[in-house]
C-alpha positions in Angstrom: 162.8 170.3 67.1 166.6 170.8 67.5 167.7 169.4 71.0 169.9 172.3 71.7 167.2 174.9 72.0 164.9 174.3 75.1 162.8 177.3 76.3 163.4 176.3 79.7 166.5 174.2 80.3 165.6 173.5 84.1 162.4 171.7 83.6 162.5 168.1 84.6 159.6 166.5 82.5 159.3 166.0 78.9 156.3 166.8 77.0 154.2 164.1 75.5 153.3 163.9 71.8 150.8 162.1 69.9 153.5 161.6 66.9 156.3 159.3 67.1 159.4 161.1 68.7 162.9 160.1 69.2 163.9 160.3 72.8 167.4 160.1 73.9 168.6 159.1 77.5 172.0 160.0 78.9 172.6 158.6 82.3 175.5 158.6 84.6 176.8 159.5 88.1 177.8 163.0 86.9 179.9 163.4 90.0 180.5 166.1 88.9 178.9 166.8 85.5 181.6 168.4 83.3 182.0 170.0 79.9 183.0 166.6 78.4 179.7 165.4 79.3 178.1 168.4 77.6 180.0 167.8 74.6 179.1 164.2 74.6 175.3 165.0 75.0 175.3 167.5 72.1 177.0 165.1 69.9 174.6 162.4 70.7 171.6 164.7 70.0 173.0 165.9 66.7 174.1 162.4 65.5 171.0 160.7 66.3 168.7 163.6 65.3 167.0 163.3 68.6 163.7 165.3 69.1 164.3 165.4 72.9 167.3 164.4 75.2 166.8 163.6 78.9 169.7 163.7 81.3 169.5 161.1 83.9 171.8 161.2 87.0 171.9 157.8 88.6 171.7 156.9 92.2 174.2 154.1 92.9 175.2 151.9 89.9 175.2 148.3 90.7 178.7 148.2 89.1 180.1 151.3 90.9 180.5 152.5 94.4 178.6 155.3 96.1 178.9 158.8 94.4 180.8 161.1 96.6 178.1 163.7 97.0 174.5 163.6 97.9 171.9 163.0 95.0 170.5 166.5 95.4 173.9 168.2 94.7 174.4 166.0 91.5 170.9 166.8 90.4 171.3 170.6 90.8 174.7 170.4 89.1 173.2 168.6 86.1 170.7 171.3 85.9 173.3 174.1 85.9 175.5 172.1 83.4 173.2 170.8 80.6 170.9 172.6 78.4 168.4 169.6 78.5 165.8 168.4 80.8 167.1 166.7 83.9 165.1 163.7 85.4 165.3 162.6 89.2 163.7 159.3 88.1 166.5 157.1 89.2 167.4 159.2 92.1 163.9 158.9 93.4 164.2 155.1 93.8 165.1 153.8 97.2 166.6 150.3 95.9 169.4 149.7 93.7 169.0 151.5 90.3 169.0 149.4 87.2 168.7 150.9 83.8 166.2 148.2 82.6 163.9 149.7 85.2 164.4 153.2 83.8 163.6 152.2 80.3 160.5 150.4 81.2 159.3 153.4 83.2 160.1 155.6 80.1 158.5 153.2 77.9 155.3 153.1 80.0 155.3 157.1 80.1 156.1 157.6 76.4 154.6 154.5 74.7 155.1 155.9 71.2 158.6 157.2 71.5 161.7 155.7 70.0 164.1 155.4 72.8 167.9 155.8 72.2 170.5 155.6 75.1 174.0 156.8 75.3 176.8 154.9 77.0 180.5 155.5 77.2 183.1 152.9 75.8 184.0 152.0 79.4 180.4 150.9 80.0 180.2 149.2 76.6 183.2 146.9 77.6 181.1 145.7 80.6 177.6 145.9 79.0 177.0 142.1 79.3 177.2 142.6 83.0 174.2 144.9 83.4 171.0 143.5 84.7 168.9 142.2 81.8 171.2 143.6 79.2 169.5 141.7 76.4 166.2 143.2 77.1 167.8 146.7 77.1 168.9 146.0 73.6 165.4 145.2 72.6 163.8 148.2 74.3 166.2 150.9 72.9 168.8 151.7 70.4 172.2 151.6 72.4 174.8 154.3 71.2 178.3 154.3 72.1 180.7 157.1 71.4 184.1 156.3 69.7 186.7 158.4 71.4 189.8 157.2 69.5 190.8 157.0 65.9 190.8 153.3 66.0 187.3 151.9 64.9 185.2 150.7 68.1 185.0 147.0 67.9 182.1 145.2 69.6 180.0 142.0 68.9 177.0 143.8 70.4 174.3 145.3 68.1 175.0 148.9 69.2 175.1 152.1 67.3 178.5 153.4 67.2 178.8 157.2 67.0 182.2 158.2 65.3 184.2 161.3 64.9 183.6 162.4 68.3 186.3 164.8 69.9 186.2 164.3 73.6 187.1 167.0 76.2 190.1 165.4 78.0 188.8 165.4 81.6 187.1 163.0 83.8 185.0 163.4 86.9 187.7 161.3 88.9 190.4 164.0 87.9 187.9 166.9 88.6 187.2 165.5 92.0 190.8 165.4 92.7 191.4 169.1 91.3 188.6 170.5 93.4 190.0 168.6 96.7 193.3 170.0 96.0 192.1 173.6 95.4 193.4 173.5 91.7 191.8 175.7 89.1 189.0 173.7 87.4 186.9 176.5 85.6 188.1 175.2 82.2 186.1 172.1 82.7 183.0 173.0 84.4 180.0 175.2 83.6 180.3 178.6 85.6 176.9 177.9 87.3 178.1 174.5 88.4 181.4 175.8 89.7 179.6 178.5 91.6 177.4 176.1 93.1 180.3 173.7 94.3 181.9 176.7 95.9 178.6 177.8 97.6 177.8 174.3 99.0 181.6 173.4 99.6 181.2 170.0 97.9 184.2 168.0 96.7 186.2 170.3 98.8 186.0 168.3 102.0 185.4 164.6 102.5 181.7 163.5 103.0 181.8 162.6 106.6 179.2 163.2 109.6 179.6 166.5 111.2 181.6 165.4 114.1 184.0 163.3 112.1 184.4 166.2 109.5 185.2 168.7 112.5 187.9 166.4 113.8 189.3 166.1 110.2 189.5 170.0 110.1 191.2 170.0 113.4 193.7 167.4 112.2 194.3 169.4 109.0 195.1 172.7 111.3 197.5 170.5 113.5 199.1 168.9 110.5 199.9 172.2 108.8 201.2 173.7 111.9 203.5 170.6 112.5 204.6 170.7 108.9 205.8 174.3 109.2 207.4 173.3 112.6 209.2 170.1 111.1 210.0 171.4 107.5 207.4 169.4 105.6 205.1 170.7 102.9 202.3 172.5 104.7 199.9 172.0 101.8 200.4 168.3 101.7 200.1 167.9 105.4 196.9 170.1 105.4 195.4 167.8 102.6 196.4 164.5 104.3 195.1 165.8 107.6 191.8 166.8 106.2 191.2 163.4 104.2 193.0 161.1 106.6 189.6 159.6 107.9 187.9 159.6 104.5 187.7 155.7 104.8 186.4 155.8 108.1 183.0 154.7 107.3 183.9 152.3 104.5 186.1 149.9 106.3 184.6 146.9 108.0 187.5 146.9 110.6 188.1 150.3 112.1 191.9 149.8 112.1 192.0 149.3 108.3 190.4 152.6 107.4 193.6 154.3 106.7 194.5 151.8 103.9 190.7 152.1 102.6 191.0 155.9 102.6 194.3 155.8 100.6 192.6 153.6 98.0 189.5 155.9 97.9 191.8 158.8 97.3 193.6 157.2 94.7 191.1 155.3 92.7 188.1 157.6 93.3 189.6 161.0 93.8 192.5 160.7 91.3 195.1 161.6 94.0 198.5 160.3 92.6 200.9 161.8 95.2 202.3 158.8 97.0 203.7 160.6 99.9 200.1 161.9 100.8 198.7 158.5 100.0 201.2 156.9 102.4 200.4 159.5 105.1 196.7 158.5 104.8 197.4 154.8 104.5 199.5 154.5 107.6 198.1 157.0 110.0 196.2 154.3 111.9 198.9 151.5 112.4 202.2 153.2 111.4 205.1 151.4 110.0 208.9 151.3 110.1 210.9 154.2 108.8 207.8 156.5 108.4 208.3 159.7 106.4 208.1 163.0 108.1 204.7 163.6 106.5 203.5 160.2 107.8 204.8 160.9 111.3 203.0 164.4 111.0 199.5 163.0 110.3 200.0 160.2 113.1 200.7 163.0 115.6 198.1 165.4 114.3 195.4 162.7 114.5 196.1 162.2 118.2 197.0 166.1 119.2 194.2 167.9 117.3 192.2 170.7 119.1 189.3 168.3 119.7 191.5 165.3 121.5 191.1 165.3 125.3 192.7 162.4 127.2 194.9 162.2 130.3 198.4 162.8 128.7 197.4 164.8 125.6 199.4 168.0 126.9 202.5 165.7 127.1 201.9 164.1 123.5 201.3 167.7 122.0 204.7 168.8 123.5 206.4 165.8 122.1 204.9 166.4 118.6 206.4 170.0 118.7 210.0 168.7 119.8 210.5 165.1 118.5 208.1 163.6 116.0 209.6 160.3 116.2 209.4 160.1 119.9 205.8 161.3 119.7 204.9 158.6 117.1 206.4 155.9 119.4 204.4 157.2 122.2 201.3 157.1 120.1 201.8 153.5 118.7 202.5 152.3 122.1 199.2 153.8 123.4 197.2 152.3 120.5 198.8 149.0 121.1 197.7 149.0 124.8 194.2 150.2 123.7 193.9 147.4 121.1 195.1 144.8 123.8 192.6 146.0 126.2 189.9 145.9 123.8 190.9 142.4 122.8 190.9 141.2 126.5 187.3 142.2 126.9 186.0 140.0 124.2 
């Protein structure tokens, strides 16, 4: 059977067989899955002459952070992207997901199958950090794609798949493109892009409803202040919308700006230092803040959902004098912080 021709690509279970079959497994966060993943899957299927290929979106890898969208979204995106069966085996686990557990489960389900697993060169570089990696090598043939002209060098007994021409895109870059509203149709399956737009995923930060509504209000206020004070409205809106993306990652609340900036840079692929600094310093401020940084500080405390005794005065200051507004806000935050410390 050729792996590229399934009568029903949305099915989630493989058919068992009395004869020995070559079963391939391609796992990953797929956050989101893109056409580069599709090209890798097809190349893997052809090169290894697989009878069946199973796409396996992971829950949370022990060596990576949390995916940016819920598991059910990534599962549906995989179904809409790949022309192969998609399994929720790892997503169904409530604990940390280890590859060895998946392979053991597949071995139990398909005892006669010859297992092959595809990994990227980035994963190959840290393969010896995987849980029970030696047992993985005994259970299946580990395959690695050679993406560059230079031969892939590794002391591990893996099967190197050469002559692969990768699609030059990454999930990190795609997340940034989607968040910034850039055109991404060249890298996503049409059905997957339609689903992203329908569900609004990757377009806004993954926050609790109340916090997300605050972020939307800050984005509105930031855009208005940018137009008022001659800054870039698009940058201001983006920084306002994502300013609290680190809110639920930081152990200390006052540090969530710095955590959020790191998240945007490392996980979302945002490279604009002006935007990153606006998110980074919106909690504590700093000397000689840029106009955009001042705008996010002001927008955060003057958004439509804010209701404190002198909010009307602070909103008026934000319209007339950003620097004075930021000084007022920082003094307010200092008093609030001192009062909280005094209670301890």
